[in-house]
C-alpha positions in Angstrom: 189.8 107.2 56.5 186.3 105.8 56.8 187.1 102.2 57.8 189.9 101.6 60.1 192.7 99.4 59.0 193.3 96.5 61.2 189.9 96.7 62.9 188.7 93.1 63.2 185.5 91.9 61.3 185.4 95.0 59.1 184.1 97.1 61.9 184.2 100.9 61.5 186.4 102.8 63.9 184.7 105.5 66.0 186.1 109.0 66.4 187.9 107.9 69.5 189.6 105.1 67.7 187.6 102.2 69.2 185.7 99.9 66.8 182.0 99.9 66.8 180.5 96.6 67.5 178.1 94.8 65.1 174.9 93.4 66.6 175.5 90.0 68.2 174.6 86.8 66.4 171.9 84.5 67.8 174.4 82.6 69.8 176.1 85.7 71.2 175.6 88.0 74.1 176.6 91.6 74.5 178.5 93.1 77.4 177.4 96.3 78.9 180.4 97.8 77.0 178.7 96.8 73.8 181.4 94.4 72.6 180.0 91.1 71.2 180.9 88.0 73.2 180.1 84.3 72.8 179.4 84.2 69.0 180.1 80.6 68.3 182.9 80.3 70.8 183.2 79.2 74.4 184.0 82.1 76.7 186.9 82.1 79.1 186.1 83.1 82.7 188.4 84.3 85.4 188.0 86.1 88.7 189.8 88.9 90.6 189.1 88.9 94.3 188.6 92.2 96.0 189.3 91.7 99.7 189.6 95.1 101.4 190.1 94.6 105.1 187.7 96.5 107.3 185.1 97.1 104.5 182.2 94.7 103.6 181.7 93.8 99.9 178.8 96.2 99.5 180.9 99.2 100.6 183.7 98.2 98.2 181.3 97.7 95.2 180.9 101.4 94.6 184.6 102.1 94.8 185.2 99.4 92.1 182.4 100.5 89.9 183.5 104.1 89.9 181.3 107.1 89.2 178.2 105.9 87.4 180.0 102.6 86.6 182.8 104.3 84.7 185.7 102.2 85.9 184.0 98.9 84.9 182.8 100.3 81.6 186.3 101.5 80.8 187.8 98.0 81.4 185.0 96.4 79.3 185.5 98.9 76.4 189.3 98.8 76.6 189.6 95.0 76.5 186.4 93.8 74.9 185.3 91.7 77.8 182.3 91.5 80.1 182.6 92.2 83.8 180.3 91.2 86.6 180.6 92.2 90.3 179.5 89.3 92.5 179.9 88.4 96.2 181.4 85.2 97.3 183.9 83.5 99.6 187.6 84.3 99.2 189.8 82.2 97.0 191.7 80.9 100.0 190.4 80.4 103.5 191.8 82.7 106.3 195.2 81.6 107.6 194.1 81.9 111.2 191.3 79.3 110.7 188.5 81.8 111.3 185.2 81.6 109.3 185.8 83.2 105.9 183.8 86.4 105.2 182.3 87.2 101.8 184.4 89.4 99.5 183.6 91.2 96.2 184.6 89.4 93.1 185.2 90.8 89.6 184.2 88.0 87.2 185.7 88.5 83.8 184.2 86.8 80.7 186.3 87.0 77.5 186.5 85.4 74.1 190.3 85.1 74.0 193.1 84.6 76.5 194.7 87.9 75.2 191.5 89.9 76.1 191.2 88.1 79.4 194.8 88.8 80.4 194.4 92.5 79.4 191.2 92.9 81.4 192.6 91.0 84.4 195.6 93.4 84.5 193.3 96.4 84.4 191.1 94.9 87.1 194.0 94.1 89.3 195.3 97.6 88.9 191.9 99.0 89.9 191.8 96.8 93.0 195.2 97.9 94.0 194.2 101.5 93.6 191.0 101.0 95.7 193.0 99.3 98.4 195.5 102.2 98.5 192.7 104.8 98.7 191.1 102.9 101.6 194.4 102.4 103.4 195.2 106.1 103.2 191.8 107.0 104.6 190.4 108.4 101.3 187.1 106.7 101.6 183.6 107.0 103.0 180.9 104.4 103.5 178.8 105.8 100.7 179.1 105.1 97.0 181.5 107.4 95.2 179.1 107.7 92.3 176.4 109.0 94.6 178.1 111.9 96.3 180.5 110.0 98.6 
């Protein structure tokens, strides 16, 4: 079993079953997860908004990244997409008419709707988990990957 059956592009499967990625073509870019994106195709972009009441975006960033970025890297490797954490205004303005506060946004760039949908589901699950941990008091104001 040298080459994996059903692995796209003739890629060789790693010991953990994930395909290894060939180097990107001149038109491509590579995500931090090492999967090629953008080779001759227009990428699809979507966003998941991470609004955790009571915590500013910079305090939420470490909880979403995970220890040494492991949560983001897992989503990238699992779905073959590229994630970026950015700050911006929420998708919808506050219902009470107050000035909107910046939130953390997970921006997902994918080469197919299937990959995008998979990554978006994983990102939404991660956001839900972060919100539950914060609501139950299992958080500090330091980055979890740095001792907090």
